[in-house]
C-alpha atoms as one frame of an Amber mdcrd trajectory, in Angstrom:
protein
  -4.511  -1.972  65.044  -3.914  -3.648  61.720  -4.015  -1.576  58.509  -5.055
  -3.279  55.272  -2.518  -3.065  52.490  -4.276  -1.943  49.320  -2.625  -2.633
  45.966  -2.820   0.174  43.465  -2.917  -0.480  39.710  -0.045   0.403  37.451
  -0.975   1.247  33.834   1.487   0.457  31.063   1.287  -0.630  27.428   3.125
  -0.646  24.131   2.075  -0.555  20.475   3.172  -2.600  17.480   3.979   0.663
  15.634   4.162   4.320  16.566   4.043   5.645  12.982   1.409   3.939  10.835
  -0.377   4.437   7.542  -4.092   5.096   7.172  -6.087   1.878   7.803  -3.009
   0.033   9.072  -3.884  -2.032  12.152  -2.074  -1.132  15.361  -1.852  -3.872
  17.990  -1.704  -2.761  21.628  -0.204  -4.956  24.349  -1.290  -4.307  27.909
   1.528  -4.539  30.482  -0.474  -3.165  33.395  -0.283  -4.787  36.809  -2.649
  -5.036  39.785  -5.628  -4.007  37.669  -8.928  -5.754  36.963 -10.600  -3.371
  34.498  -9.311  -1.307  31.555 -10.499   1.608  29.473  -8.787   2.525  26.191
  -9.269   5.835  24.423  -7.656   5.845  20.962  -7.864   9.606  20.520 -10.183
   9.537  17.516 -13.476   9.182  19.330 -13.362   5.397  19.736 -12.855   3.432
  22.946 -12.425  -0.174  24.058 -12.490  -2.283  27.219 -10.468  -5.149  25.751
  -7.322  -6.360  27.459  -5.158  -6.165  24.292  -7.104  -4.292  21.622  -6.240
  -3.448  18.039  -7.217  -0.317  16.166  -6.819   1.463  12.828  -7.176   5.105
  11.874  -8.937   6.511   8.820  -7.428   9.996   8.798  -3.920  11.409   8.949
  -2.874  13.078  12.159  -1.358  12.649  15.582  -3.451  10.790  18.142  -3.001
  10.366  21.891  -3.852   6.862  23.057  -4.847   6.705  26.702  -5.060   3.553
  28.847  -6.741   3.784  32.238  -6.272   0.793  34.531  -8.664   0.300  37.487
  -8.663  -1.869  40.567 -11.824  -2.563  42.551 -13.562   0.257  40.724 -11.930
   2.977  42.788  -8.162   3.027  42.326  -6.872   4.006  38.886  -3.681   4.732
  36.975  -3.167   6.126  33.494  -0.644   5.708  30.678  -0.523   7.595  27.375
   1.219   7.222  24.019   1.239   9.231  20.789   0.479   7.522  17.458   1.249
   9.321  14.188  -0.914   8.370  11.194   0.397   9.152   7.709  -0.832   8.850
   4.134   0.085   5.408   2.692   2.826   5.144   0.097   0.709   5.085  -3.070
   1.395   4.580  -6.775  -1.128   5.834  -9.342  -0.504   4.411 -12.816  -2.146
   5.788 -15.945  -1.980   3.480 -18.970  -1.856   5.376 -22.279  -1.444   4.235
 -25.871   1.985   5.441 -26.967   1.169   7.308 -30.183  -2.225   8.921 -29.626
  -2.065   8.884 -25.819  -5.623   7.712 -25.210  -6.327   5.798 -21.971  -6.585
   2.019 -22.016  -9.219   0.596 -19.693  -9.512  -2.919 -18.267  -5.794  -3.589
 -18.677  -3.960  -5.899 -16.292  -1.219  -4.012 -14.462   1.303  -5.995 -12.445
   4.128  -4.719 -10.278   7.417  -6.621 -10.075  10.376  -5.839  -7.788  13.048
  -6.051 -10.522  13.632  -6.309 -14.266  14.608  -9.941 -13.790  11.252 -10.661
 -12.143   9.458  -8.665 -14.855  11.129 -10.716 -17.599  10.452 -14.040 -15.877
   7.072 -13.196 -14.304   8.254 -14.128 -10.822   7.667 -12.582  -7.395   4.749
 -10.403  -8.490   3.983  -7.814  -5.819   0.395  -6.966  -6.756  -1.996  -6.895
  -9.720  -4.784  -4.463 -10.554  -6.931  -3.414 -13.523  -7.337   0.027 -15.035
 -10.632   1.885 -14.818 -12.408   3.787 -17.582  -9.785   6.530 -17.451  -6.930
   4.035 -17.736  -5.960   4.483 -14.092  -5.124   1.921 -11.418  -3.912   2.758
  -7.917  -1.867   0.668  -5.500  -1.452   1.588  -1.832   0.658   0.370   1.048
   3.767  -0.064  -1.100   7.391   0.067  -0.059   9.382   3.177  -1.089  11.321
   1.384  -3.845  11.269   1.155  -7.645   8.797  -1.161  -9.359   8.709  -2.641
 -12.862   5.298  -2.392 -14.479   3.852  -5.119 -16.700   0.803  -4.033 -18.708
  -1.233  -6.538 -20.693  -4.524  -6.232 -22.538  -5.991  -8.257 -25.382  -4.957
  -5.404 -27.717  -2.098  -3.697 -25.866   1.155  -4.351 -24.022   4.398  -2.589
 -23.090   6.824  -5.366 -24.025   8.467  -3.661 -27.016   8.810  -0.450 -25.025
  10.641  -2.348 -22.305  13.215  -3.481 -24.886  13.706   0.076 -26.144  14.199
   1.728 -22.765  13.592   0.222 -19.334  12.568   3.682 -18.150   9.224   3.141
 -19.875   8.352   0.376 -17.407  10.469   1.120 -14.315   9.340   3.709 -11.793
  11.717   5.935  -9.856  11.943   5.023  -6.164   8.582   5.875  -4.642   8.393
   8.723  -2.175   7.356   7.371   1.206   3.918   8.460   2.462   3.199  10.274
  -0.809   0.989   9.858  -3.878   3.393   8.866  -6.681   2.262   9.008 -10.310
   3.567   7.153 -13.365   2.479   6.982 -17.019   2.763   3.475 -18.461   2.746
   3.678 -22.256   1.623   0.711 -24.332   1.618  -0.283 -28.007  -1.429  -1.452
 -29.908  -0.965  -5.186 -30.417  -3.352  -8.039 -31.157  -2.699 -11.213 -29.186
  -3.689 -14.769 -29.852  -5.891 -15.951 -26.982  -4.002 -18.180 -24.572  -4.712
 -19.842 -21.262  -1.316 -19.286 -19.612   1.995 -17.508 -19.893   1.284 -14.082
 -21.348   4.811 -13.476 -22.595   5.733 -17.032 -23.504   2.525 -17.976 -25.307
   1.468 -14.729 -26.910   1.927 -14.000 -30.627   1.869 -10.538 -32.129  -0.178
 -10.689 -35.316  -0.276  -6.944 -35.958   2.161  -4.237 -34.910   2.179  -0.581
 -35.877   5.636   0.430 -37.015   7.129   2.861 -34.559   8.170   6.261 -35.831
  10.275   8.851 -34.066   8.338  11.016 -31.669   9.410  13.502 -29.032   8.507
  11.275 -26.113  10.806  10.114 -23.357  10.283   7.853 -20.377   9.646   9.631
 -17.126  12.833  10.472 -15.212
């Protein structure tokens, strides 16, 4: 008597990352064999039947991803993996006028990777604009120092940069944390230009700086 040889599925997969930030997309690659149907459970209440799905998480935590591989609707195998989701490396910048420390809204804030790039306006990482409280927030950054360029029709931080680079350069950001930095600016009126903020601007009024007990952030 002949006995039919039945193939059983083998479930296996890997992920593009095992530690990810909130809203970062994780790509899953299915390495299962002898299977014709798949069920994915991402551990946060969402599922998928795709062969190679992708997924992102909206909350911090540790999630167990479960892949079930089926063959002919009856035979099944299972593989699991743990994904850790962390808070994104974030930089919150508050732009304040140097002397009276009031917030400056609608200011352009650019991040540069070095003082050289800041001076030459090259390799900008990201740009944002302050809200009504003078705050702009950048997420998904690398845990390194950034040089901050602030420009507004009536404010900039260019003289402060020349006095002490600590006024524009952040300490190395703490990974997976909310980092905060105060970017001080001077009141300055600029001639309207169409390009090259630093190269084309002209200061037509500048308040004379007087000594004040204020130091750049460490």
